[in-house]
Every structure is written in C-alpha cells, then in structure tokens.
C-alpha positions, 0 to 999 in steps of 0.5 A: 493513532487509529489506523485502518489497514487494508490487505492485512492478511497478505505478506506485507499487511500482516507485518504492518498490522503487527508493527502498528499494534506493537507501537500502541496504535488502535488498528481496524483491519478490513479483511475478506477472510478473518481466519487468515489474519491469525492475529489477536489483540485487544487493540485490533478490530477486524471487520469482514467485507470486500472492497466492493462492500461500501458499507464495510469500507465505511465501517472500517474507515470511519474515525480513522486517523490514517489508512495504510493499504498493503493491497497488491494485485495478483501476479497470475496471468489468469486473473482478469478485471479491475477489482482492486482499482474499483475498490481503491476508488471506493476507499478514496470516496469513503475517506473523503466523505469521512474526512480521513485525509492520510493514505499510505500505500504501495505501487511499483517503479513502473509508474513514475513520480514527477520528481524522478529523472529519466531512468532505465527502470521507467523503460524496462519495468513497464515492458516486462510487466506488460509482457508478464503481468499485464492485468497486474500493471493495469490494476496498479496503474488504476489503483495509484491514479485513484489516489494521486488524482484525489486531494488525499494526503498520500504517500505511495511507496514503490517496491520492486522485489519483496522478499521474506528475509528477516528485517534488516532495518536498513532502508533506502528511499528516494526518487529514480535518477536522484537517489541510489535505490535498489530493487530488493526489500524484505516485506518486514522492512517494507511494512516498517517504512509504511508505518513510519510514514504516519509521522514522517512528512518527507514524502507527502503527496509523493511516490518514493521508491524504496529498497534495502 
C-alpha cells in the first residue's frame, strides 16, 4: 500500500515507518525535521513541513491508501496551545478532499469508546491527566474528536504506558469492561498493531484499548 505516516520521528513513529518499509509498503513521511528520522529507503519519501502547512499536508496525503498517525502531545506542563488538534483538523480536511478514507491513530483510555462498559480507568485516568498533563488531555480530546466526528474510516488505538522494551509480539486489544486489557505496552508492539490495522477490519470506526 501507499501509506502516509505522521509523527514518523517519534518513538512509535520510527517503528511504524520501519515496519511498513519492511513489509514492502510505499511510505511518505511528513516531518518537521528530516534529520531526526534517520531512516533511508528507496520506498520512503520524506516531505518537510508542519501540520499547519496545508500544502505540505496535501502533498503527503495525496495518492495515499491510508494515513497512520503516531502523533501525541507533549507531556510538559509548560506547553500550551492546540497545535496538534488544529493540525489533525487539517489532516482530516485534506483526506476528505483527496478521498483518502483510512485513518489509523493513537489516543488514551481517558477517552471512552461507545463499546466500553463502565470501568475504573474512565474515572481515574481523566482526573490524573487533568491534574498532571492538562494541555495534553485537551489536545488528545481535540485530536480524537476531529477524527471521530468525521466520516473517515478510522481506527484509534488507546494506549496508557508505552515503553522502550523489545517487542513481545503479544497484544491484547478490546474494550474496557469487556476485555482484559492492561496498561503497559512496548512502542514496537504498538507500532505493529497500528500497521496491522491496514488489513484488519475488526476495529473499523472504533477505539480499542491495547496493551501487552
């Protein structure tokens, strides 16, 4: 497939990019700082630009079969504003304009999916996030709404505690209150799950929680 990757220079995004290339996909990465990507491959096209640059977003998305976003907000309390929310709205607009329907991204169990049942994470995680990472929660809420309120064919994986441990190959996924899903997951396994959603129809227009 032809896949556009957003957030390719991040910890999860690098794994997503490498996995896509290893599986033989054509990859276009939209990045602000190409030097941070440190991946070269004949099947990789790197476009320099911010999410606020509509022309760059359009160049990255045009012709794609799917978009995988590994974008996530800063956990620093000093960071303000809604750059990622605004950027995600631009991405959605461009995808609709270019008739690119498939979006795969990330969120947090602080945000509920309609298929969840009542769960302690719905109560505890939002309170913790508002106290410790208030702007990050605002961004995640806005980013997610920009996608779920659209008519895109999305899958948004909700993660809690990503780590740099080696991939285990063991993934739990499902909905809170229904399925036994933990909190910890390696970034490499998160990336593998995101890439698997290119061909897995189970979670279309849904937000499964995932863990190791």
